[in-house]
C-alpha positions in Angstrom: 98.1 81.2 98.9 99.0 81.5 95.2 101.8 84.0 95.4 103.8 82.2 98.1 105.1 82.8 101.6 107.8 85.3 100.6 105.3 87.6 98.9 103.0 87.3 101.9 105.8 88.1 104.4 107.3 91.0 102.4 104.2 92.6 100.7 100.9 91.4 102.0 101.7 91.2 105.7 103.1 94.7 106.1 100.3 96.3 104.0 97.5 94.5 105.7 99.0 95.0 109.2 99.3 98.7 108.5 95.8 99.2 107.0 93.8 96.9 109.3 96.1 96.9 112.4 95.6 93.2 112.7 97.1 89.8 111.9 96.7 89.0 108.2 96.5 85.3 109.0 93.3 85.8 110.9 91.6 88.3 108.5 89.1 87.2 105.9 90.5 87.6 102.4 87.1 88.4 101.0 86.4 91.0 103.6 89.8 92.7 103.7 90.8 92.5 100.0 87.7 91.7 98.0 89.1 92.7 94.6 92.1 90.3 95.0 89.8 87.6 96.3 87.6 88.1 93.2 90.7 87.8 90.9 91.8 84.7 92.7 88.3 83.2 92.2 88.4 84.1 88.5 91.9 82.5 88.3 90.5 79.2 89.5 87.5 79.4 87.2 89.7 79.2 84.1 89.6 75.6 83.1 93.2 75.3 81.7 94.7 77.4 84.6 94.8 74.4 87.0 97.4 76.0 89.3 95.3 79.2 89.6 98.0 81.6 88.3 96.6 85.0 89.6 98.0 86.8 86.5 95.4 85.1 84.3 92.6 86.0 86.7 93.7 89.6 86.7 93.8 89.6 82.9 90.4 88.0 82.6 88.9 90.5 85.1 90.5 93.4 83.1 88.8 92.2 79.9 85.5 92.0 81.9 85.9 95.5 83.2 86.6 96.9 79.7 83.4 95.3 78.4 81.4 96.6 81.4 82.7 100.2 80.9 81.9 100.1 77.2 78.4 98.8 77.9 77.7 101.3 80.6 80.0 104.4 80.3 80.0 107.1 82.9 77.5 109.9 82.5 78.9 112.7 80.2 78.4 115.4 82.8 80.8 113.6 85.2 84.3 115.0 85.4 86.9 113.2 83.3 88.8 110.6 85.3 91.3 107.9 84.6 90.5 104.3 85.7 92.9 103.1 88.4 93.7 106.6 89.5 92.3 107.3 93.0 92.0 111.0 92.1 92.9 114.2 93.9 91.6 117.7 94.6 91.6 120.2 91.7 93.9 122.5 93.7 96.1 119.7 95.0 96.4 117.9 98.3 96.7 121.1 100.3 93.0 121.8 99.7 91.8 119.8 102.7 94.2 121.2 105.3 93.5 124.7 104.0 89.7 124.2 104.3 90.1 122.9 107.9 92.3 125.9 108.8 89.7 128.3 107.2 86.9 126.6 109.2 88.7 126.5 112.5 90.7 129.7 112.1 94.4 130.0 112.1 95.8 131.1 115.5 95.3 129.5 118.8 93.9 126.2 117.6 95.7 125.8 114.2 99.4 126.4 113.9 100.8 126.6 110.3 104.5 126.0 109.6 105.1 124.3 112.9 107.2 121.2 112.6 107.3 118.7 115.5 111.0 118.2 116.2 110.9 116.1 119.4 108.2 114.4 121.6 109.2 113.3 125.1 107.2 111.6 127.9 107.9 113.4 131.2 107.3 112.4 134.8 105.4 114.8 136.9 107.4 116.3 139.8 104.4 116.3 142.2 103.5 112.6 141.5 100.5 113.4 139.3 100.1 111.8 135.9 102.9 111.8 133.4 102.7 114.3 130.6 104.2 114.9 127.1 106.5 117.7 126.1 106.6 118.4 122.3 109.2 120.7 120.8 108.2 122.4 117.6 110.4 124.3 115.1 108.4 127.4 114.1 109.0 130.6 112.1 109.5 132.4 115.5 112.0 129.8 116.8 111.6 126.7 118.9 108.4 126.4 120.9 107.6 123.8 123.7 104.1 122.6 124.3 103.1 120.4 127.3 100.1 118.1 127.2 
């Protein structure tokens, strides 16, 4: 509403369509993007900001957050973190796939260093249901898996 149609079409629409797999025009702003809706509400609450410039709402909200953090800081035993940083694993992003591989076991169910090179839909020769054929590049050469 405030940022204009071009920002909606180039930024908001692709982001919201990808995250929510829906039409942004039919989604509730307060439900889908509550922080932006809150900043927009703050923008309109500033008396002299009669056009609701979202920048001033964001600035005012940042001042509020700074005051809230000073009034109620995180517990000292919590790990250090940087506001605005979504965080990560201590050993990097490979931690989760490594833990899954350790739990399920590498071998028949988990294939490491297999890269999907091609996926094709194939018609069954005997008239049964269609199937997919995936070609993988592996350390042992190309491998084809049917599913």
